[in-house]
N, C-alpha and C positions, 0 to 999 in steps of 0.2 A: 554043455551043461542046463541043466532047469532047475528054476528059482535061483538062476546063482546072485548070490548077495551083492546088492549094487553099494553097501561099505566097502567092500572089497576092490569093486571096481574103481571105487572113488581115490579108494588108497593105492591102485596099480602105479601111480604116476607122480611123483614132480619131476620130471625126463629133463636131466641136463643136457644143453644142447652141445651136440658132437659134432654136427655137421651144418651146414646152413640148411639144406632140402632134405633132413632128415625125416621121417613122416612118422608118425605115432604108432607106439604096438596096438594091435587092433584089439579091441573089446570082445572079449569072449560072449560068443553069443548062444542065445537062449535055444532048447529045443522046439519053445513057440514063439510067441510074437513080443517083444516091449510095449506094454500099455504106456502110452505118454499122453498128455494132454498142453493144450492153452488154456488156461483159468479165466478169460477175459478181466487183462490186467489193465485196461484202464486204452484213452485213447493213441498212446504212443506205445503201448503193448509193453510196457516195461514198467508200471507198477507192482512188482513182486512184492505179494504179501503173505504171511505165516495163515492169516484167515481165508482168504484165495483158494491157497494150498489146501488147506483143512475140510475147507468146505466144498471143493469137488472131490475129495476124497471120501467125506459123509456121503455124499449123493449116490458118488460111483462105486463104494462097497470093497474099492480098493485103491491103496496110494499107489499113484503112476511111477512107475522105472523112471521116467522121462517129462521132464517139463520145461515146455517152450516160452521163450519170451522173447522180446525184440530188443534191438539196438540200434537204433535209428542215428544215421551222420549229421543229421541235424542238430541232435542231441550235444553232439562234440567229446562223449563221454564214454568209459569203460562202464558195462555193468558188473564190478566187484561186488556190488552188496548183493545184486539178486543173483549172481553165482553163489557167494557162499551160503546166501539164505536157502536155495533149492538144494547146495549138496548136503549140508546139514540135516536138512528134512529128508535124505536118505535117497535121492533120485539126481542120474544124468541131467545136468544144465543142456536146453538146444537154445542157442540164440540163433534168429531171425535178423543178419547184421545187414542193414540196407543203407547204399550210399542214395540217401533220399533227404531233400530239405524242406522246412515248415514251409507251407500248411500241410504235408504228405496228402495233396491232393492227387487222383489218378488221371489218367488220361492225358497228362499235359508237357509229356516231354521232357527230356534233359534238365535238370538246374544245376546248380555249382559245383554238385558233384559229378558231373558227366562221366563217362568211362574215359573221353579223353581227356579231361584235366586230370583223372587220376594216372596215365598212362603220362602224360606231361609231367607230373612229376609233385603236382600242386600241393597233393595232399598228404605228402609222405610223411610228415609230425604226426599228424592224427592214426595214421595206419601206424606206424612206430609205437606212437602212446598205446593204442587200442592190444598191439601185440605182446607191448611189455608187462599191460594189465594182466593178458592170458597166463602171460609166462608164470607172471605173480602167482595166477590162481593155483597153476602147476595141476591140479586134477585134470582128466579127460573131460572133454565137452564137445558139443556138436557145433557147428556153425554151418546156418544154409546163407551162405552169402549169394546177393542180388536172385533172390528166390523167382520163380515165373518167367524168366526171361526169353520165353518162345511164348509168354502174354502178351497183349499188346496194351496195358493198364500201365505197368511201371516203368518210371522214365530210363532204366537202364533195358528194356527192351530190342531187342536187336533191330527193330522195325523201323527205331529212332534213329540209327546209323546208318543208314544206306541202306537196309533192307534184303532184297536179295544183292543188292551188289556192295556187299561185304559187312552187312549190319554183323551178324555171327563172329567174324572172323575178329573185329572191335571186343565184343564180348569176352572170346577166348583169351586174347590180348591181356584185357584187364585183370581175367582172373587169375593167369599165370603172374602177371607183373605183383596182386595182391598175397597171393599165396605164398609166392617166394619173398617178398618183403617181410611177413610176417615167421615166416619160418627162420629165414637169416636172423633174428631178433631171440631165435631160441625156444618160440612159442610153439615145441612139435605135440604138444598133448591137446591141439583143435584135431577133431574130425573133421574132414569137410565133406561137404554133403553137397553137393552137384544135384539141386531140387527144382523140377522143371513141373509146368503145368500136365494136366494128363491129356489134354486136348490144345494142340497151337493154338493162338488168337490169330492167324492169320497159316492157313492149310496150304503153304507150300515148302517144298524142297527144302529151300534156303533155310527154313523155318522148323525145320523136324529137329528133334531133341539130339541127332547124332551131329547135327552141323554145329552146336554149340558144344560138343562134349571137348574138354582141352586136356581130354588125356589120363588116363588111369592114374600116373607118377601123382597127378594135380587134386585126387578125387579119393575119397575112404568110403563113402558110402552115397550110394545110387536114390533121391528122394522123388516123390509125387506127390500132388496136390491133386486128390482126387474128390471133389465138391458135385454133392445131388443140387436141385435149385434152391438160389441162394435169396430170390428175390419174387416177391408176388406178380410182376407187370414185365416179367422179363422170363422167357426161357420157359422149355417146357422140362415136365418134370419125367427124370431118367430111374431107372432102377440101376442098384449100386452093380448087380453083376452085368449091365450093358456100360458101365464105366470104366472098368477094371481092365476087362480081358487084354484089349488091344494094346492100352500103354503099357502094361506090365509085361508085353510081348517086346514093344520097342524100348523101354527103356533097360530090359535085362540084356537086349544086343548090344549094351554097350560096352561091357566087361562080363567075361564068362563069369566070373566068380564075384563080384563087388556085391557087399549085402545090399538090400532095398528097405525102405523104410516110407510109408505112408506120411511125409513129412506133414501134411495136411491134411482133414480129412472132416468130411461133415454135411450136414443137410439141412437146411430151413423147414418151419412148420408151417404147410399147407395145407390142411385136409380135403379142400376142395380138389387139391392136385391131386394127391398120393399120400400114402401114408408113412409117417415119418418115423413109426415106431418098425414097421417091414423094412424099411431100408436099412434103419441102425441095425436090426436083428440079423439081417442077410449080411451088412456087412462085417460084423461083429463074428457071426458061420464061416464066411467064406475066407477072409482075411489069411485066417492061420495055414490054408488049403494052399496056398501060393508059398511054394517052398524058399524061394530066396527073400522071403518079408520077413525081416526081423524086429521091426518096429513099426509103430504106427500112432498118432499122435492128432488126437480127436481137437476140433475146433470149436471148444464151448463159448462161444459169446453171445450176444445179441445185442444190434444194433440199428438205430431208426434212419431210414432214405430219404433222400430229400425230398421226394413227393408223399412223405408223411408215412409211407407203409413203415411195418420192422422187419428185420432179418432174424429171428430168432432160432440159431442153430442149439443153444445149449442142451444140454442132457436132459434136464428137465422141462421143457417147454410143455409138456401137457404129461399125464400120468404115465399114458401109455408110453412115450417116448423113454421115460424114465425106467419104466419096468422093462424097457427092451434092452435098453443098457445094462442095467444092472445083471439082468440073467445073461447078456451076452459076455461081460468082462468078467463076468466069475469064475467062467470057468476056465479051466487048468493052464490051456493052452496060449493065454493072456496073463503076461508075468508082468506083476508089477514088483516094488521096492518091496522087499522082503524083513523088513525089520521097522519096529516102530521110531519112528523120528525124535533125535537125540536133542529137541530146542525145547526149552524152558517151558 
């Protein structure tokens, strides 16, 4: 269905619970690709505002069909207001649900929300509260739980749970445990996104995508993070075409039919290394040519690094980058929300 009303999608469900493991009805897929975005919602990625959404819409020239934000376990809350605001704006919410404690530093290993503590039942009360909030929301939304577990930067990464000695198995058990518990509370409106990084932090067989896959009965969408160069002093420039081909083949091999989304994609602005405008233009032209990709969420954010440099992934980091984004996203095969927001 082309240009399917996101309003209609959001009204598809206040799904009653009839069985603990009942999966949500699938969202009808577009002929093209749902345009999604994360709009720099603050340090904890959860300060969703009407102004932030509207500013991004004005910059892009199209209202996103999917709007992403985070829910860190360290906040011990359910993002009810964020979900309601995004839905009222005509978009589908995507929540990055991360068992991560303050101060949310990377590369430091498991904290009090470790996968083993989750499996031991220590956080059942919080999981149940979150599930009840999801059920009360009642409309479909995406959840990327424990994203990029094949990297080595987040505390739920398999490398911290034994690596080749079963790190991936611990992850799969924790995924199934959480999904089963949430579904048992009747929150069957969640679309679970198995969200991996395009390239693993450790390039071994135990750390490949398939090693973490919990099974198709536990997954609704397959998700990829595909980033170009993000840091001035780290990594080489790589064009989008070189970043997508093999990861797309690897992730689509997990299941013959699940839809794929770029759950995160973006690139920094480093003119001496490469052209951000070209990278964006290539990405927006190429993604719709991959038949299984049905959604893509651009990571519109700017931050300062510890060495004083900046990583600016925003679509308006330069006039040329903005022009490339506006031109690409205006294509009819990029599907935005097709109605005006019904907010005051």
